[in-house]
PDB file of N, CA, C and O in Angstrom:
ATOM      1  N   MET A   1       0.833  -1.359   0.088  1.00  0.00           N
ATOM      2  CA  MET A   1       0.103  -0.184  -0.001  1.00  0.00           C
ATOM      3  C   MET A   1       0.784   1.171   0.131  1.00  0.00           C
ATOM      4  O   MET A   1       1.542   1.409   1.071  1.00  0.00           O
ATOM      5  N   THR A   2       0.487   2.112  -0.882  1.00  0.00           N
ATOM      6  CA  THR A   2       1.219   3.398  -0.817  1.00  0.00           C
ATOM      7  C   THR A   2       0.198   4.784  -0.606  1.00  0.00           C
ATOM      8  O   THR A   2      -0.997   4.862  -0.892  1.00  0.00           O
ATOM      9  N   ASP A   3       1.058   5.810  -0.027  1.00  0.00           N
ATOM     10  CA  ASP A   3       0.296   7.026  -0.112  1.00  0.00           C
ATOM     11  C   ASP A   3       0.178   7.758  -1.355  1.00  0.00           C
ATOM     12  O   ASP A   3       1.101   8.106  -2.092  1.00  0.00           O
ATOM     13  N   VAL A   4      -1.346   7.997  -1.538  1.00  0.00           N
ATOM     14  CA  VAL A   4      -1.516   8.662  -2.831  1.00  0.00           C
ATOM     15  C   VAL A   4      -0.993  10.164  -2.848  1.00  0.00           C
ATOM     16  O   VAL A   4      -1.186  10.825  -1.827  1.00  0.00           O
ATOM     17  N   LYS A   5      -0.449  10.661  -3.756  1.00  0.00           N
ATOM     18  CA  LYS A   5       0.077  12.425  -3.868  1.00  0.00           C
ATOM     19  C   LYS A   5      -0.670  12.905  -5.116  1.00  0.00           C
ATOM     20  O   LYS A   5      -1.010  12.260  -6.108  1.00  0.00           O
ATOM     21  N   GLY A   6      -0.810  13.969  -4.870  1.00  0.00           N
ATOM     22  CA  GLY A   6      -1.516  14.761  -5.922  1.00  0.00           C
ATOM     23  C   GLY A   6      -0.403  15.953  -6.408  1.00  0.00           C
ATOM     24  O   GLY A   6       0.341  16.452  -5.564  1.00  0.00           O
ATOM     25  N   VAL A   7      -0.352  16.324  -7.672  1.00  0.00           N
ATOM     26  CA  VAL A   7       0.888  17.074  -8.370  1.00  0.00           C
ATOM     27  C   VAL A   7       0.024  17.909  -9.068  1.00  0.00           C
ATOM     28  O   VAL A   7      -0.863  17.391  -9.747  1.00  0.00           O
ATOM     29  N   ASN A   8       0.159  19.364  -9.002  1.00  0.00           N
ATOM     30  CA  ASN A   8      -0.600  20.360 -10.075  1.00  0.00           C
ATOM     31  C   ASN A   8       0.458  20.526 -11.142  1.00  0.00           C
ATOM     32  O   ASN A   8       1.678  20.654 -11.045  1.00  0.00           O
ATOM     33  N   CYS A   9      -0.535  20.479 -12.425  1.00  0.00           N
ATOM     34  CA  CYS A   9       0.168  20.423 -13.904  1.00  0.00           C
ATOM     35  C   CYS A   9      -0.455  21.703 -14.404  1.00  0.00           C
ATOM     36  O   CYS A   9      -1.661  21.946 -14.418  1.00  0.00           O
ATOM     37  N   ALA A  10       0.548  22.510 -14.823  1.00  0.00           N
ATOM     38  CA  ALA A  10      -0.044  23.785 -15.470  1.00  0.00           C
ATOM     39  C   ALA A  10      -0.262  23.651 -17.043  1.00  0.00           C
ATOM     40  O   ALA A  10       0.299  22.823 -17.760  1.00  0.00           O
ATOM     41  N   PRO A  11      -1.147  24.582 -17.434  1.00  0.00           N
ATOM     42  CA  PRO A  11      -1.405  24.762 -18.720  1.00  0.00           C
ATOM     43  C   PRO A  11      -0.076  24.866 -19.608  1.00  0.00           C
ATOM     44  O   PRO A  11       0.969  25.433 -19.290  1.00  0.00           O
ATOM     45  N   ASN A  12      -0.386  24.133 -20.886  1.00  0.00           N
ATOM     46  CA  ASN A  12       0.620  24.504 -22.101  1.00  0.00           C
ATOM     47  C   ASN A  12       2.042  23.756 -21.637  1.00  0.00           C
ATOM     48  O   ASN A  12       2.995  24.130 -22.320  1.00  0.00           O
ATOM     49  N   MET A  13       2.333  22.877 -20.720  1.00  0.00           N
ATOM     50  CA  MET A  13       3.466  22.408 -20.054  1.00  0.00           C
ATOM     51  C   MET A  13       3.798  20.947 -20.087  1.00  0.00           C
ATOM     52  O   MET A  13       2.829  20.223 -20.313  1.00  0.00           O
ATOM     53  N   VAL A  14       4.807  20.429 -19.934  1.00  0.00           N
ATOM     54  CA  VAL A  14       5.300  19.207 -19.948  1.00  0.00           C
ATOM     55  C   VAL A  14       5.700  18.902 -18.541  1.00  0.00           C
ATOM     56  O   VAL A  14       6.814  19.290 -18.189  1.00  0.00           O
ATOM     57  N   THR A  15       4.880  18.202 -17.610  1.00  0.00           N
ATOM     58  CA  THR A  15       5.136  18.048 -16.237  1.00  0.00           C
ATOM     59  C   THR A  15       5.864  16.691 -15.875  1.00  0.00           C
ATOM     60  O   THR A  15       5.271  15.654 -16.168  1.00  0.00           O
ATOM     61  N   THR A  16       6.922  16.624 -15.351  1.00  0.00           N
ATOM     62  CA  THR A  16       7.472  15.396 -14.610  1.00  0.00           C
ATOM     63  C   THR A  16       6.831  15.300 -13.299  1.00  0.00           C
ATOM     64  O   THR A  16       7.285  15.958 -12.363  1.00  0.00           O
ATOM     65  N   VAL A  17       5.727  14.470 -13.136  1.00  0.00           N
ATOM     66  CA  VAL A  17       5.066  14.336 -11.899  1.00  0.00           C
ATOM     67  C   VAL A  17       5.812  13.589 -10.941  1.00  0.00           C
ATOM     68  O   VAL A  17       5.783  13.934  -9.760  1.00  0.00           O
ATOM     69  N   PHE A  18       6.570  12.468 -11.367  1.00  0.00           N
ATOM     70  CA  PHE A  18       7.602  11.955 -10.543  1.00  0.00           C
ATOM     71  C   PHE A  18       8.383  10.990 -11.270  1.00  0.00           C
ATOM     72  O   PHE A  18       7.868  10.088 -11.931  1.00  0.00           O
ATOM     73  N   TYR A  19       9.975  11.223 -11.123  1.00  0.00           N
ATOM     74  CA  TYR A  19      10.977  10.374 -11.254  1.00  0.00           C
ATOM     75  C   TYR A  19      11.125   9.079 -10.815  1.00  0.00           C
ATOM     76  O   TYR A  19      11.197   8.829  -9.611  1.00  0.00           O
ATOM     77  N   GLY A  20      11.185   8.103 -11.793  1.00  0.00           N
ATOM     78  CA  GLY A  20      11.161   6.954 -11.149  1.00  0.00           C
ATOM     79  C   GLY A  20       9.933   5.966 -11.195  1.00  0.00           C
ATOM     80  O   GLY A  20       9.025   6.152 -12.006  1.00  0.00           O
ATOM     81  N   ARG A  21       9.922   4.950 -10.339  1.00  0.00           N
ATOM     82  CA  ARG A  21       8.761   4.167 -10.517  1.00  0.00           C
ATOM     83  C   ARG A  21       7.580   4.453  -9.378  1.00  0.00           C
ATOM     84  O   ARG A  21       7.679   4.439  -8.151  1.00  0.00           O
ATOM     85  N   THR A  22       6.429   4.716 -10.223  1.00  0.00           N
ATOM     86  CA  THR A  22       5.226   5.196  -9.423  1.00  0.00           C
ATOM     87  C   THR A  22       4.063   4.505 -10.143  1.00  0.00           C
ATOM     88  O   THR A  22       4.233   3.879 -11.189  1.00  0.00           O
ATOM     89  N   ARG A  23       2.939   4.637  -9.575  1.00  0.00           N
ATOM     90  CA  ARG A  23       1.561   4.139 -10.246  1.00  0.00           C
ATOM     91  C   ARG A  23       0.701   5.617 -10.425  1.00  0.00           C
ATOM     92  O   ARG A  23       0.625   6.508  -9.579  1.00  0.00           O
ATOM     93  N   PHE A  24       0.095   5.598 -11.750  1.00  0.00           N
ATOM     94  CA  PHE A  24      -0.704   6.648 -12.275  1.00  0.00           C
ATOM     95  C   PHE A  24      -1.950   6.273 -11.578  1.00  0.00           C
ATOM     96  O   PHE A  24      -2.341   5.130 -11.818  1.00  0.00           O
ATOM     97  N   LYS A  25      -2.701   7.024 -10.721  1.00  0.00           N
ATOM     98  CA  LYS A  25      -3.954   6.560 -10.004  1.00  0.00           C
ATOM     99  C   LYS A  25      -5.078   7.461 -10.767  1.00  0.00           C
ATOM    100  O   LYS A  25      -6.114   6.883 -11.096  1.00  0.00           O
ATOM    101  N   GLY A  26      -4.967   8.500 -10.990  1.00  0.00           N
ATOM    102  CA  GLY A  26      -6.113   9.402 -11.733  1.00  0.00           C
ATOM    103  C   GLY A  26      -5.691  10.695 -12.014  1.00  0.00           C
ATOM    104  O   GLY A  26      -4.520  11.004 -11.799  1.00  0.00           O
ATOM    105  N   ILE A  27      -6.454  11.457 -12.447  1.00  0.00           N
ATOM    106  CA  ILE A  27      -6.386  12.920 -12.775  1.00  0.00           C
ATOM    107  C   ILE A  27      -7.724  13.771 -12.506  1.00  0.00           C
ATOM    108  O   ILE A  27      -8.779  13.175 -12.727  1.00  0.00           O
ATOM    109  N   TRP A  28      -7.791  14.999 -12.086  1.00  0.00           N
ATOM    110  CA  TRP A  28      -8.818  15.969 -12.212  1.00  0.00           C
ATOM    111  C   TRP A  28      -8.319  17.093 -12.970  1.00  0.00           C
ATOM    112  O   TRP A  28      -7.254  17.681 -12.782  1.00  0.00           O
ATOM    113  N   TYR A  29      -9.085  17.302 -13.734  1.00  0.00           N
ATOM    114  CA  TYR A  29      -8.921  18.378 -15.053  1.00  0.00           C
ATOM    115  C   TYR A  29     -10.043  19.263 -15.192  1.00  0.00           C
ATOM    116  O   TYR A  29     -11.213  18.879 -15.157  1.00  0.00           O
ATOM    117  N   SER A  30      -9.634  20.575 -15.365  1.00  0.00           N
ATOM    118  CA  SER A  30     -10.814  21.764 -15.697  1.00  0.00           C
ATOM    119  C   SER A  30     -10.075  22.506 -17.063  1.00  0.00           C
ATOM    120  O   SER A  30      -8.983  23.070 -17.126  1.00  0.00           O
ATOM    121  N   THR A  31     -10.930  22.318 -17.945  1.00  0.00           N
ATOM    122  CA  THR A  31     -10.797  23.007 -19.559  1.00  0.00           C
ATOM    123  C   THR A  31     -11.662  23.995 -19.774  1.00  0.00           C
ATOM    124  O   THR A  31     -12.776  23.901 -19.260  1.00  0.00           O
ATOM    125  N   SER A  32     -11.358  25.039 -20.503  1.00  0.00           N
ATOM    126  CA  SER A  32     -12.065  26.070 -21.066  1.00  0.00           C
ATOM    127  C   SER A  32     -12.200  25.894 -22.492  1.00  0.00           C
ATOM    128  O   SER A  32     -12.757  26.843 -23.044  1.00  0.00           O
ATOM    129  N   ALA A  33     -11.830  24.902 -23.273  1.00  0.00           N
ATOM    130  CA  ALA A  33     -11.863  24.661 -24.382  1.00  0.00           C
ATOM    131  C   ALA A  33     -11.613  23.220 -24.844  1.00  0.00           C
ATOM    132  O   ALA A  33     -11.154  22.403 -24.046  1.00  0.00           O
ATOM    133  N   PRO A  34     -11.912  22.872 -26.158  1.00  0.00           N
ATOM    134  CA  PRO A  34     -11.393  21.540 -26.346  1.00  0.00           C
ATOM    135  C   PRO A  34      -9.958  21.567 -26.181  1.00  0.00           C
ATOM    136  O   PRO A  34      -9.232  22.538 -26.396  1.00  0.00           O
ATOM    137  N   THR A  35      -9.557  20.249 -25.723  1.00  0.00           N
ATOM    138  CA  THR A  35      -8.088  20.201 -25.430  1.00  0.00           C
ATOM    139  C   THR A  35      -7.636  18.556 -25.274  1.00  0.00           C
ATOM    140  O   THR A  35      -8.543  17.725 -25.333  1.00  0.00           O
ATOM    141  N   LYS A  36      -6.540  18.196 -25.119  1.00  0.00           N
ATOM    142  CA  LYS A  36      -5.959  16.700 -25.030  1.00  0.00           C
ATOM    143  C   LYS A  36      -4.861  16.832 -23.776  1.00  0.00           C
ATOM    144  O   LYS A  36      -4.100  17.781 -23.588  1.00  0.00           O
ATOM    145  N   ILE A  37      -4.978  15.721 -23.038  1.00  0.00           N
ATOM    146  CA  ILE A  37      -4.157  15.379 -22.141  1.00  0.00           C
ATOM    147  C   ILE A  37      -3.451  13.993 -22.245  1.00  0.00           C
ATOM    148  O   ILE A  37      -4.069  12.929 -22.277  1.00  0.00           O
ATOM    149  N   VAL A  38      -2.050  14.114 -22.297  1.00  0.00           N
ATOM    150  CA  VAL A  38      -1.116  12.898 -22.722  1.00  0.00           C
ATOM    151  C   VAL A  38      -0.577  12.357 -21.250  1.00  0.00           C
ATOM    152  O   VAL A  38      -0.056  13.126 -20.443  1.00  0.00           O
ATOM    153  N   ILE A  39      -0.710  11.345 -21.069  1.00  0.00           N
ATOM    154  CA  ILE A  39       0.070  10.470 -19.932  1.00  0.00           C
ATOM    155  C   ILE A  39       1.063   9.528 -20.459  1.00  0.00           C
ATOM    156  O   ILE A  39       0.858   8.698 -21.345  1.00  0.00           O
ATOM    157  N   LYS A  40       2.347   9.773 -19.719  1.00  0.00           N
ATOM    158  CA  LYS A  40       3.391   8.852 -20.290  1.00  0.00           C
ATOM    159  C   LYS A  40       4.194   8.451 -19.230  1.00  0.00           C
ATOM    160  O   LYS A  40       4.500   9.104 -18.231  1.00  0.00           O
ATOM    161  N   ASP A  41       4.555   7.147 -19.583  1.00  0.00           N
ATOM    162  CA  ASP A  41       5.625   6.436 -19.028  1.00  0.00           C
ATOM    163  C   ASP A  41       7.132   6.600 -19.393  1.00  0.00           C
ATOM    164  O   ASP A  41       7.636   5.735 -20.110  1.00  0.00           O
ATOM    165  N   GLY A  42       7.914   7.684 -18.938  1.00  0.00           N
ATOM    166  CA  GLY A  42       9.014   8.164 -19.605  1.00  0.00           C
ATOM    167  C   GLY A  42       8.590   8.432 -21.268  1.00  0.00           C
ATOM    168  O   GLY A  42       7.627   9.177 -21.446  1.00  0.00           O
ATOM    169  N   SER A  43       9.113   7.988 -22.206  1.00  0.00           N
ATOM    170  CA  SER A  43       8.958   8.293 -23.447  1.00  0.00           C
ATOM    171  C   SER A  43       7.738   7.479 -24.041  1.00  0.00           C
ATOM    172  O   SER A  43       7.320   7.796 -25.155  1.00  0.00           O
ATOM    173  N   VAL A  44       7.244   6.605 -23.451  1.00  0.00           N
ATOM    174  CA  VAL A  44       6.097   5.717 -23.954  1.00  0.00           C
ATOM    175  C   VAL A  44       4.721   6.066 -23.468  1.00  0.00           C
ATOM    176  O   VAL A  44       4.412   5.817 -22.302  1.00  0.00           O
ATOM    177  N   THR A  45       3.721   6.734 -24.454  1.00  0.00           N
ATOM    178  CA  THR A  45       2.487   7.052 -24.286  1.00  0.00           C
ATOM    179  C   THR A  45       1.708   5.957 -23.770  1.00  0.00           C
ATOM    180  O   THR A  45       1.639   4.898 -24.394  1.00  0.00           O
ATOM    181  N   LEU A  46       0.920   6.200 -22.307  1.00  0.00           N
ATOM    182  CA  LEU A  46      -0.046   5.397 -21.804  1.00  0.00           C
ATOM    183  C   LEU A  46      -1.497   5.740 -22.282  1.00  0.00           C
ATOM    184  O   LEU A  46      -2.232   4.795 -22.566  1.00  0.00           O
ATOM    185  N   PHE A  47      -1.887   6.813 -22.376  1.00  0.00           N
ATOM    186  CA  PHE A  47      -3.134   7.530 -22.606  1.00  0.00           C
ATOM    187  C   PHE A  47      -3.098   8.858 -23.316  1.00  0.00           C
ATOM    188  O   PHE A  47      -2.209   9.697 -23.167  1.00  0.00           O
ATOM    189  N   THR A  48      -4.122   8.968 -24.082  1.00  0.00           N
ATOM    190  CA  THR A  48      -4.299  10.292 -24.551  1.00  0.00           C
ATOM    191  C   THR A  48      -5.544  10.675 -24.405  1.00  0.00           C
ATOM    192  O   THR A  48      -6.356  10.114 -25.141  1.00  0.00           O
ATOM    193  N   PHE A  49      -5.963  11.526 -23.615  1.00  0.00           N
ATOM    194  CA  PHE A  49      -7.541  12.060 -23.362  1.00  0.00           C
ATOM    195  C   PHE A  49      -7.938  13.081 -24.240  1.00  0.00           C
ATOM    196  O   PHE A  49      -7.357  14.160 -24.119  1.00  0.00           O
ATOM    197  N   VAL A  50      -8.750  12.974 -25.042  1.00  0.00           N
ATOM    198  CA  VAL A  50      -9.261  13.923 -25.912  1.00  0.00           C
ATOM    199  C   VAL A  50     -10.772  14.491 -25.405  1.00  0.00           C
ATOM    200  O   VAL A  50     -11.872  13.969 -25.582  1.00  0.00           O
ATOM    201  N   ILE A  51     -10.450  15.667 -24.755  1.00  0.00           N
ATOM    202  CA  ILE A  51     -11.840  16.348 -24.338  1.00  0.00           C
ATOM    203  C   ILE A  51     -12.460  17.521 -25.231  1.00  0.00           C
ATOM    204  O   ILE A  51     -11.787  18.481 -25.608  1.00  0.00           O
ATOM    205  N   THR A  52     -13.838  17.339 -25.534  1.00  0.00           N
ATOM    206  CA  THR A  52     -14.223  17.937 -26.920  1.00  0.00           C
ATOM    207  C   THR A  52     -14.951  19.286 -26.258  1.00  0.00           C
ATOM    208  O   THR A  52     -15.060  20.281 -26.975  1.00  0.00           O
ATOM    209  N   THR A  53     -15.369  19.310 -25.109  1.00  0.00           N
ATOM    210  CA  THR A  53     -16.227  20.428 -24.629  1.00  0.00           C
ATOM    211  C   THR A  53     -15.439  21.092 -23.245  1.00  0.00           C
ATOM    212  O   THR A  53     -14.724  20.489 -22.444  1.00  0.00           O
ATOM    213  N   PRO A  54     -15.705  22.097 -23.248  1.00  0.00           N
ATOM    214  CA  PRO A  54     -15.262  22.728 -21.827  1.00  0.00           C
ATOM    215  C   PRO A  54     -15.754  22.109 -20.754  1.00  0.00           C
ATOM    216  O   PRO A  54     -16.944  21.794 -20.772  1.00  0.00           O
ATOM    217  N   SER A  55     -14.977  21.820 -19.651  1.00  0.00           N
ATOM    218  CA  SER A  55     -15.684  20.824 -18.602  1.00  0.00           C
ATOM    219  C   SER A  55     -14.652  20.583 -17.373  1.00  0.00           C
ATOM    220  O   SER A  55     -13.452  20.671 -17.633  1.00  0.00           O
ATOM    221  N   SER A  56     -14.984  20.338 -16.290  1.00  0.00           N
ATOM    222  CA  SER A  56     -14.240  19.711 -15.245  1.00  0.00           C
ATOM    223  C   SER A  56     -14.482  18.465 -14.927  1.00  0.00           C
ATOM    224  O   SER A  56     -15.696  18.257 -14.916  1.00  0.00           O
ATOM    225  N   ASP A  57     -13.816  17.488 -14.647  1.00  0.00           N
ATOM    226  CA  ASP A  57     -13.891  16.091 -14.302  1.00  0.00           C
ATOM    227  C   ASP A  57     -12.923  15.307 -13.829  1.00  0.00           C
ATOM    228  O   ASP A  57     -11.750  15.680 -13.813  1.00  0.00           O
ATOM    229  N   ASN A  58     -13.306  14.165 -13.404  1.00  0.00           N
ATOM    230  CA  ASN A  58     -12.187  13.296 -12.822  1.00  0.00           C
ATOM    231  C   ASN A  58     -12.032  12.193 -13.673  1.00  0.00           C
ATOM    232  O   ASN A  58     -13.069  11.745 -14.163  1.00  0.00           O
ATOM    233  N   ILE A  59     -10.978  11.660 -13.956  1.00  0.00           N
ATOM    234  CA  ILE A  59     -10.656  10.410 -14.720  1.00  0.00           C
ATOM    235  C   ILE A  59     -10.025   9.360 -13.673  1.00  0.00           C
ATOM    236  O   ILE A  59      -8.878   9.655 -13.338  1.00  0.00           O
ATOM    237  N   LEU A  60     -10.530   8.244 -13.118  1.00  0.00           N
ATOM    238  CA  LEU A  60      -9.843   7.301 -12.157  1.00  0.00           C
ATOM    239  C   LEU A  60      -9.552   5.938 -12.539  1.00  0.00           C
ATOM    240  O   LEU A  60     -10.367   5.226 -13.125  1.00  0.00           O
ATOM    241  N   ILE A  61      -8.405   5.580 -12.211  1.00  0.00           N
ATOM    242  CA  ILE A  61      -7.837   4.333 -12.798  1.00  0.00           C
ATOM    243  C   ILE A  61      -7.999   3.293 -11.809  1.00  0.00           C
ATOM    244  O   ILE A  61      -7.485   3.417 -10.697  1.00  0.00           O
ATOM    245  N   PRO A  62      -8.832   2.042 -12.204  1.00  0.00           N
ATOM    246  CA  PRO A  62      -9.180   1.097 -11.240  1.00  0.00           C
ATOM    247  C   PRO A  62      -8.085   0.485 -10.829  1.00  0.00           C
ATOM    248  O   PRO A  62      -6.966   0.590 -11.332  1.00  0.00           O
ATOM    249  N   GLY A  63      -8.454  -0.269  -9.755  1.00  0.00           N
ATOM    250  CA  GLY A  63      -7.419  -1.216  -8.686  1.00  0.00           C
ATOM    251  C   GLY A  63      -6.323  -0.431  -8.457  1.00  0.00           C
ATOM    252  O   GLY A  63      -6.556   0.711  -8.062  1.00  0.00           O
ATOM    253  N   ASP A  64      -5.098  -0.787  -8.620  1.00  0.00           N
ATOM    254  CA  ASP A  64      -3.752  -0.161  -8.222  1.00  0.00           C
ATOM    255  C   ASP A  64      -3.345   0.777  -9.174  1.00  0.00           C
ATOM    256  O   ASP A  64      -2.329   1.422  -8.918  1.00  0.00           O
ATOM    257  N   GLY A  65      -3.975   0.994 -10.289  1.00  0.00           N
ATOM    258  CA  GLY A  65      -3.673   1.972 -11.142  1.00  0.00           C
ATOM    259  C   GLY A  65      -2.461   1.532 -12.124  1.00  0.00           C
ATOM    260  O   GLY A  65      -2.126   0.348 -12.075  1.00  0.00           O
ATOM    261  N   VAL A  66      -1.868   2.289 -12.898  1.00  0.00           N
ATOM    262  CA  VAL A  66      -1.102   2.025 -13.918  1.00  0.00           C
ATOM    263  C   VAL A  66       0.321   2.036 -13.605  1.00  0.00           C
ATOM    264  O   VAL A  66       0.771   3.152 -13.345  1.00  0.00           O
ATOM    265  N   LEU A  67       1.133   1.061 -13.569  1.00  0.00           N
ATOM    266  CA  LEU A  67       2.654   1.011 -13.347  1.00  0.00           C
ATOM    267  C   LEU A  67       3.360   2.097 -14.371  1.00  0.00           C
ATOM    268  O   LEU A  67       3.246   1.968 -15.590  1.00  0.00           O
ATOM    269  N   CYS A  68       4.022   3.063 -13.832  1.00  0.00           N
ATOM    270  CA  CYS A  68       4.998   3.822 -14.640  1.00  0.00           C
ATOM    271  C   CYS A  68       6.464   3.455 -14.213  1.00  0.00           C
ATOM    272  O   CYS A  68       6.949   3.868 -13.160  1.00  0.00           O
ATOM    273  N   SER A  69       6.940   2.884 -14.841  1.00  0.00           N
ATOM    274  CA  SER A  69       8.352   2.339 -14.405  1.00  0.00           C
ATOM    275  C   SER A  69       9.506   3.564 -14.649  1.00  0.00           C
ATOM    276  O   SER A  69      10.353   3.883 -13.815  1.00  0.00           O
ATOM    277  N   SER A  70       9.368   4.056 -15.738  1.00  0.00           N
ATOM    278  CA  SER A  70      10.270   5.107 -15.878  1.00  0.00           C
ATOM    279  C   SER A  70      10.041   6.418 -15.319  1.00  0.00           C
ATOM    280  O   SER A  70      11.047   7.100 -15.123  1.00  0.00           O
ATOM    281  N   GLY A  71       9.001   6.867 -15.045  1.00  0.00           N
ATOM    282  CA  GLY A  71       8.763   8.169 -14.434  1.00  0.00           C
ATOM    283  C   GLY A  71       7.284   8.546 -14.924  1.00  0.00           C
ATOM    284  O   GLY A  71       7.045   8.036 -16.019  1.00  0.00           O
ATOM    285  N   LEU A  72       6.324   9.238 -14.448  1.00  0.00           N
ATOM    286  CA  LEU A  72       4.960   9.729 -14.896  1.00  0.00           C
ATOM    287  C   LEU A  72       5.206  10.948 -15.101  1.00  0.00           C
ATOM    288  O   LEU A  72       5.619  11.703 -14.222  1.00  0.00           O
ATOM    289  N   ILE A  73       4.959  11.314 -16.403  1.00  0.00           N
ATOM    290  CA  ILE A  73       4.985  12.618 -17.429  1.00  0.00           C
ATOM    291  C   ILE A  73       3.698  12.788 -17.772  1.00  0.00           C
ATOM    292  O   ILE A  73       2.933  11.873 -18.077  1.00  0.00           O
ATOM    293  N   VAL A  74       3.308  14.501 -17.711  1.00  0.00           N
ATOM    294  CA  VAL A  74       2.108  14.618 -18.212  1.00  0.00           C
ATOM    295  C   VAL A  74       2.196  15.884 -19.186  1.00  0.00           C
ATOM    296  O   VAL A  74       2.967  16.808 -18.928  1.00  0.00           O
ATOM    297  N   ILE A  75       1.471  15.887 -20.183  1.00  0.00           N
ATOM    298  CA  ILE A  75       1.446  16.895 -21.273  1.00  0.00           C
ATOM    299  C   ILE A  75       0.151  17.616 -21.270  1.00  0.00           C
ATOM    300  O   ILE A  75      -0.821  16.881 -21.442  1.00  0.00           O
ATOM    301  N   LEU A  76      -0.091  18.852 -21.119  1.00  0.00           N
ATOM    302  CA  LEU A  76      -1.267  19.421 -21.354  1.00  0.00           C
ATOM    303  C   LEU A  76      -1.189  20.621 -22.120  1.00  0.00           C
ATOM    304  O   LEU A  76      -0.335  21.506 -22.064  1.00  0.00           O
ATOM    305  N   ASP A  77      -2.444  20.505 -23.015  1.00  0.00           N
ATOM    306  CA  ASP A  77      -2.626  21.731 -24.081  1.00  0.00           C
ATOM    307  C   ASP A  77      -2.719  22.972 -23.218  1.00  0.00           C
ATOM    308  O   ASP A  77      -2.707  22.914 -21.989  1.00  0.00           O
ATOM    309  N   LYS A  78      -2.818  24.156 -23.947  1.00  0.00           N
ATOM    310  CA  LYS A  78      -3.046  25.598 -23.248  1.00  0.00           C
ATOM    311  C   LYS A  78      -4.087  25.769 -22.385  1.00  0.00           C
ATOM    312  O   LYS A  78      -3.947  26.503 -21.408  1.00  0.00           O
ATOM    313  N   HIS A  79      -5.201  25.150 -22.620  1.00  0.00           N
ATOM    314  CA  HIS A  79      -6.573  25.498 -22.195  1.00  0.00           C
ATOM    315  C   HIS A  79      -6.960  24.690 -20.854  1.00  0.00           C
ATOM    316  O   HIS A  79      -8.030  24.796 -20.254  1.00  0.00           O
ATOM    317  N   VAL A  80      -5.764  23.776 -20.470  1.00  0.00           N
ATOM    318  CA  VAL A  80      -6.259  22.810 -19.424  1.00  0.00           C
ATOM    319  C   VAL A  80      -5.321  22.940 -18.261  1.00  0.00           C
ATOM    320  O   VAL A  80      -4.098  22.954 -18.399  1.00  0.00           O
ATOM    321  N   PHE A  81      -5.983  23.039 -17.036  1.00  0.00           N
ATOM    322  CA  PHE A  81      -5.213  22.678 -15.746  1.00  0.00           C
ATOM    323  C   PHE A  81      -5.463  21.373 -15.296  1.00  0.00           C
ATOM    324  O   PHE A  81      -6.464  20.846 -15.782  1.00  0.00           O
ATOM    325  N   ALA A  82      -4.701  20.609 -14.358  1.00  0.00           N
ATOM    326  CA  ALA A  82      -4.760  19.425 -13.959  1.00  0.00           C
ATOM    327  C   ALA A  82      -4.176  19.026 -12.705  1.00  0.00           C
ATOM    328  O   ALA A  82      -3.105  19.554 -12.407  1.00  0.00           O
ATOM    329  N   VAL A  83      -4.723  18.127 -11.861  1.00  0.00           N
ATOM    330  CA  VAL A  83      -3.895  17.706 -10.641  1.00  0.00           C
ATOM    331  C   VAL A  83      -3.886  16.042 -10.836  1.00  0.00           C
ATOM    332  O   VAL A  83      -4.908  15.369 -10.970  1.00  0.00           O
ATOM    333  N   VAL A  84      -2.408  15.476 -10.822  1.00  0.00           N
ATOM    334  CA  VAL A  84      -2.344  14.206 -11.316  1.00  0.00           C
ATOM    335  C   VAL A  84      -2.096  13.472  -9.941  1.00  0.00           C
ATOM    336  O   VAL A  84      -1.326  13.940  -9.102  1.00  0.00           O
ATOM    337  N   PHE A  85      -2.789  12.302  -9.756  1.00  0.00           N
ATOM    338  CA  PHE A  85      -2.490  11.421  -8.265  1.00  0.00           C
ATOM    339  C   PHE A  85      -1.737  10.372  -8.718  1.00  0.00           C
ATOM    340  O   PHE A  85      -2.078   9.796  -9.752  1.00  0.00           O
ATOM    341  N   HIS A  86      -0.692  10.009  -8.058  1.00  0.00           N
ATOM    342  CA  HIS A  86       0.159   8.682  -8.090  1.00  0.00           C
ATOM    343  C   HIS A  86       0.450   8.521  -6.810  1.00  0.00           C
ATOM    344  O   HIS A  86       0.256   9.337  -5.908  1.00  0.00           O
ATOM    345  N   GLY A  87       1.039   7.192  -6.713  1.00  0.00           N
ATOM    346  CA  GLY A  87       1.682   6.520  -5.677  1.00  0.00           C
ATOM    347  C   GLY A  87       1.885   5.083  -5.815  1.00  0.00           C
ATOM    348  O   GLY A  87       2.450   4.451  -4.922  1.00  0.00           O
TER     349      GLY A  87
END
């Protein structure tokens, strides 16, 4: 069992949420326009979320989350702010 931590991710940025091994647990986002969110394990893309309308929502990963062996990286477009949860 691990503690879950949240990291703020700024719009139009690449954020290294965690260097090394961790589990992606979920994300809360708020967007003012259509946008996309990319979740990576190092250089490997795990998910690309395409949001088509302005909204705020959670994306929760079931079970223990998704293992990121090389580090958890988040890429946001310019219209979205997010908090990424890992542990």
